[in-house]
Wavefront OBJ file of the C-alpha trace (Angstrom):
o trace
v 9.858 29.478 12.441
v 11.475 31.561 15.538
v 13.631 29.828 18.033
v 10.914 29.456 20.522
v 8.884 27.353 18.388
v 12.002 25.423 17.256
v 12.624 24.775 20.684
v 9.415 23.470 21.512
v 8.977 21.335 19.066
v 12.442 20.032 19.668
v 11.620 19.313 23.433
v 8.396 17.492 21.976
v 10.575 15.015 19.405
v 13.177 14.343 22.233
v 10.584 13.425 25.124
v 8.595 11.483 23.185
v 11.378 9.636 21.880
v 12.967 8.889 25.115
v 9.127 8.013 26.623
v 8.765 5.465 23.504
v 12.377 4.034 23.902
v 11.971 3.397 27.494
v 8.678 1.583 27.046
v 10.170 -0.421 24.204
v 13.353 -1.180 26.548
v 10.873 -2.279 29.493
v 8.677 -4.311 27.736
v 10.406 -5.582 24.449
v 14.164 -5.576 24.850
v 14.361 -6.835 28.598
v 13.414 -10.533 27.583
v 16.521 -10.049 25.141
v 19.304 -8.729 27.374
v 17.842 -10.399 30.970
v 20.052 -12.061 33.105
v 19.587 -16.155 33.471
v 18.584 -15.189 37.469
v 15.564 -12.937 37.143
v 16.344 -10.777 39.968
v 19.840 -10.864 39.347
v 21.742 -7.730 37.852
v 22.269 -6.557 34.779
v 26.136 -7.238 34.559
v 28.107 -9.455 31.677
v 31.898 -9.257 31.982
v 31.253 -10.920 35.340
v 29.603 -13.776 34.312
v 31.140 -13.915 30.972
v 27.745 -13.364 29.197
v 29.330 -12.067 26.033
v 26.461 -13.013 23.831
v 24.563 -11.093 25.747
v 26.625 -8.408 26.169
v 26.705 -8.216 22.213
v 22.858 -8.531 22.251
v 22.522 -5.233 24.436
v 24.820 -3.696 22.352
v 22.722 -4.426 19.081
v 19.727 -3.331 21.029
v 21.416 0.303 22.053
v 22.775 0.753 18.864
v 19.118 0.162 17.263
v 17.163 2.028 19.560
v 19.976 5.319 18.834
v 18.976 4.517 15.435
v 15.517 4.494 15.948
v 15.344 7.782 18.204
v 17.298 9.778 15.267
v 14.827 9.381 12.913
v 11.843 10.575 15.088
v 14.010 13.553 16.353
v 15.524 14.692 12.757
v 14.210 18.326 13.950
v 15.945 18.515 17.244
v 20.013 18.578 17.595
v 21.925 15.169 17.923
v 22.086 15.523 21.452
v 18.586 15.169 21.803
v 18.536 11.939 19.894
v 21.457 10.675 22.103
v 19.443 11.321 25.223
v 16.250 9.667 24.150
v 18.086 6.528 23.497
v 20.113 6.437 26.879
v 16.586 7.352 28.237
v 15.867 3.895 26.973
v 19.109 2.161 28.348
v 17.587 3.521 31.739
v 14.258 1.304 31.175
v 16.705 -1.479 30.707
v 18.905 -0.584 34.072
v 15.635 -0.172 35.968
v 14.895 -3.582 35.660
v 18.112 -4.922 36.779
v 18.516 -6.694 40.279
v 21.116 -4.833 43.008
v 24.949 -4.850 43.018
v 24.664 -6.893 45.875
v 23.687 -10.582 44.470
v 27.265 -9.895 42.307
v 29.200 -9.215 45.639
v 27.286 -12.319 47.384
v 27.951 -14.388 44.635
v 31.839 -13.601 43.784
v 32.978 -13.092 47.504
v 35.727 -15.151 47.168
v 37.277 -13.747 44.312
v 36.304 -9.304 44.951
v 39.332 -7.933 43.078
v 38.577 -10.339 40.014
v 34.774 -9.156 40.356
v 35.694 -5.089 40.263
v 38.263 -5.849 37.370
v 35.674 -7.539 35.371
v 33.203 -4.456 36.178
v 36.079 -2.181 35.031
v 35.811 -4.015 31.832
v 32.251 -3.926 31.307
v 32.846 -0.219 31.648
v 34.671 0.153 28.821
v 32.463 -2.062 26.692
v 29.494 0.613 27.763
v 31.650 3.478 26.549
v 31.997 1.359 23.538
v 28.631 0.847 23.209
v 27.888 4.681 23.705
v 30.308 5.573 20.852
v 28.651 3.335 18.454
v 25.440 4.529 19.332
v 26.379 8.168 18.731
v 27.627 7.151 15.519
v 24.482 5.316 14.666
v 22.776 8.655 15.107
v 25.054 10.859 13.108
v 25.096 8.180 10.180
v 21.107 8.331 10.637
v 20.739 12.086 10.676
v 23.174 12.681 7.854
v 21.152 10.520 5.824
v 17.921 11.751 6.697
v 19.499 15.497 5.959
v 19.993 14.286 2.346
v 16.438 13.132 1.964
v 14.433 15.400 4.125
v 16.560 18.719 4.300
v 13.648 21.018 5.431
v 12.828 18.696 8.436
v 16.328 18.477 9.552
v 17.759 20.348 12.658
v 20.187 23.188 11.542
v 21.675 25.329 14.550
v 20.496 29.582 14.690
v 22.607 31.848 13.290
v 24.385 33.845 16.264
v 24.202 37.646 16.615
v 26.537 39.384 14.662
v 29.233 41.205 17.305
v 27.529 39.467 20.322
v 28.707 36.697 22.477
v 27.120 34.131 20.594
v 28.981 35.221 17.157
v 31.474 33.178 15.793
v 34.930 33.829 17.027
v 38.099 33.364 15.402
v 39.449 30.297 15.147
v 41.423 29.072 18.194
v 44.879 27.054 17.867
v 44.486 23.203 18.787
v 46.333 23.708 22.092
v 43.818 25.906 23.055
v 40.479 24.267 21.919
v 42.208 21.072 23.806
v 42.284 23.232 27.222
v 38.936 24.689 26.797
v 37.917 20.529 26.478
v 40.220 19.506 29.295
v 38.892 22.308 31.629
v 35.347 21.484 30.709
v 35.867 17.747 31.550
v 37.384 18.411 34.679
v 35.059 21.058 36.046
v 31.969 18.310 35.001
v 33.760 15.782 36.826
v 34.586 17.847 40.016
v 30.834 19.129 40.458
v 29.557 15.812 39.964
v 31.885 14.342 42.615
v 31.097 16.761 44.864
v 27.139 16.026 44.264
v 27.798 12.378 44.208
v 29.566 12.447 47.594
v 26.645 14.286 49.080
v 23.798 12.760 47.222
v 25.127 9.008 47.125
v 23.563 7.978 50.856
v 21.965 4.477 49.973
v 22.115 1.826 47.521
v 18.170 1.849 46.803
v 17.792 1.731 42.921
v 16.173 5.279 42.947
v 18.897 6.978 45.103
v 21.462 5.701 42.543
v 19.028 7.448 39.641
v 19.198 10.434 41.102
v 22.518 10.619 41.981
v 24.054 9.747 38.908
v 21.484 11.472 36.874
v 21.365 14.429 38.948
v 24.952 15.096 39.761
v 26.263 14.785 36.128
v 23.639 16.750 34.539
v 24.463 19.989 36.899
v 27.782 19.086 36.646
v 27.900 19.258 32.382
v 24.987 22.252 32.624
v 27.475 24.336 34.770
v 30.649 23.034 33.074
v 29.646 23.897 29.919
v 28.223 27.201 30.246
v 31.922 28.123 31.570
v 33.533 26.050 28.342
v 30.945 26.130 25.755
v 32.348 23.694 23.737
v 30.805 21.825 20.810
v 32.064 18.168 21.261
v 29.466 16.201 23.432
v 31.768 13.167 23.920
v 34.076 15.259 26.169
v 30.999 15.023 28.602
v 29.606 11.777 28.256
v 32.666 10.650 28.898
v 33.150 11.825 32.336
v 31.047 9.656 34.234
v 32.860 6.201 32.013
v 35.974 7.182 32.887
v 34.697 7.859 36.982
v 32.805 4.689 37.102
v 35.751 3.038 35.704
v 37.999 4.670 38.216
v 35.398 3.574 41.160
v 35.945 -0.195 40.101
v 39.146 0.058 39.738
v 39.932 1.298 43.225
v 37.287 -1.568 44.108
v 39.716 -3.937 42.495
v 42.878 -2.448 44.599
v 41.144 -2.647 47.947
v 39.892 -6.227 47.405
v 43.057 -7.158 46.530
v 44.785 -5.600 49.504
v 42.238 -7.531 52.069
v 41.855 -5.200 54.820
v 39.752 -2.914 53.089
v 37.300 -5.850 51.960
v 34.917 -5.669 54.374
v 34.094 -2.038 53.681
v 33.706 -3.341 49.762
v 31.427 -5.780 51.040
v 29.171 -4.064 53.191
v 28.638 -1.654 49.730
v 26.053 0.422 52.151
v 27.940 1.465 54.774
v 31.246 1.570 52.686
v 31.602 3.330 49.360
v 28.065 3.900 48.248
v 29.221 4.585 44.660
v 30.212 1.157 44.011
v 26.813 -0.168 44.264
v 26.068 1.424 40.781
v 26.373 -0.936 37.685
v 28.013 -0.489 34.586
v 24.852 -0.031 33.082
v 23.385 2.980 35.246
v 27.220 4.648 34.632
v 25.900 4.641 30.984
v 22.474 5.204 31.483
v 22.169 7.464 34.055
v 25.447 9.086 34.468
v 25.785 9.652 30.943
v 22.496 10.284 30.193
v 22.303 12.972 33.009
v 25.860 14.350 31.506
v 24.116 14.853 27.850
v 21.134 16.378 29.167
v 22.864 19.127 30.904
v 24.481 19.721 27.580
v 21.592 19.458 26.071
v 20.153 21.862 28.107
v 22.793 24.435 27.972
v 23.173 24.698 24.501
v 19.791 25.523 24.461
v 20.613 28.152 26.986
v 23.306 29.586 24.665
v 20.840 29.932 21.600
v 18.241 31.660 23.589
v 20.680 34.301 24.702
v 22.146 34.606 21.172
v 18.597 35.137 20.555
v 17.874 37.972 22.901
v 21.197 39.610 21.612
v 19.851 39.071 17.843
v 16.462 40.771 18.879
v 18.005 43.602 21.269
v 21.553 43.726 20.030
v 22.068 47.255 21.891
v 20.859 45.868 25.069
v 23.098 42.934 24.688
v 26.444 45.069 24.646
l 1 2 3 4 5 6 7 8 9 10 11 12 13 14 15 16 17 18 19 20 21 22 23 24 25 26 27 28 29 30 31 32 33 34 35 36 37 38 39 40 41 42 43 44 45 46 47 48 49 50 51 52 53 54 55 56 57 58 59 60 61 62 63 64 65 66 67 68 69 70 71 72 73 74 75 76 77 78 79 80 81 82 83 84 85 86 87 88 89 90 91 92 93 94 95 96 97 98 99 100 101 102 103 104 105 106 107 108 109 110 111 112 113 114 115 116 117 118 119 120 121 122 123 124 125 126 127 128 129 130 131 132 133 134 135 136 137 138 139 140 141 142 143 144 145 146 147 148 149 150 151 152 153 154 155 156 157 158 159 160 161 162 163 164 165 166 167 168 169 170 171 172 173 174 175 176 177 178 179 180 181 182 183 184 185 186 187 188 189 190 191 192 193 194 195 196 197 198 199 200 201 202 203 204 205 206 207 208 209 210 211 212 213 214 215 216 217 218 219 220 221 222 223 224 225 226 227 228 229 230 231 232 233 234 235 236 237 238 239 240 241 242 243 244 245 246 247 248 249 250 251 252 253 254 255 256 257 258 259 260 261 262 263 264 265 266 267 268 269 270 271 272 273 274 275 276 277 278 279 280 281 282 283 284 285 286 287 288 289 290 291 292 293 294 295 296 297 298 299 300 301 302 303 304 305 306 307 308
């Protein structure tokens, strides 16, 4: 099967798995993790509902394992992207952040500190999901080797050809450069796109900003570690909540924090939004960038003289 047909099959698998995960999350998983107030936000640490957080983690890991089966012929990033589409189904059913602000108006610093803790928990959930995808794919690759994804061989001597191994310090610098570039581009986009606290605006700003940031950063620094890029939105989310806690503790800035729509709209995003939409956009940008690199490598293989 040539690269074009493989990419088409991969795209079909990922989109079908993403649509299926979103529907399952919307209709079946939501009752398992929904807040007691059906119109309230999907947040666990501020309410101390750790049992629901554990259920949420189990649901996300289970969805990741399921989509890993459906997307066996796609690259691992496609499976993780489909799983995060399922998490987005939960995020879209959540109520807005302002409900939490009203309920916890007496202890705003504690509220944002709890949200920062929940953001760290979301990072752990995503790491567990990535591990589940890797384990399921490794098992299925042994059982169905002909169906499993395998990366195409780069053109000898081309830009996609294997290069001599770089030292650990240089590899770390490439990863750091990729992360910094992604977060810088995403922050610039968020400043311009995050103009309101509407649910659609939150989704568009987070997903679009981190997709573009990851895509550009990975084109410049074509690293292999997906985790470097999906860590970006999680780090930024924790920083936003940390700044919110500091501002609230100071007292003078609490009015701007409370009037979240007029102050810093990024604080209107819940941890589940940063996970589903921010990390989902980052994984999507990485996935698209890998496909672009492979298409370029295929062109070099077909026309080596023109590529050089």
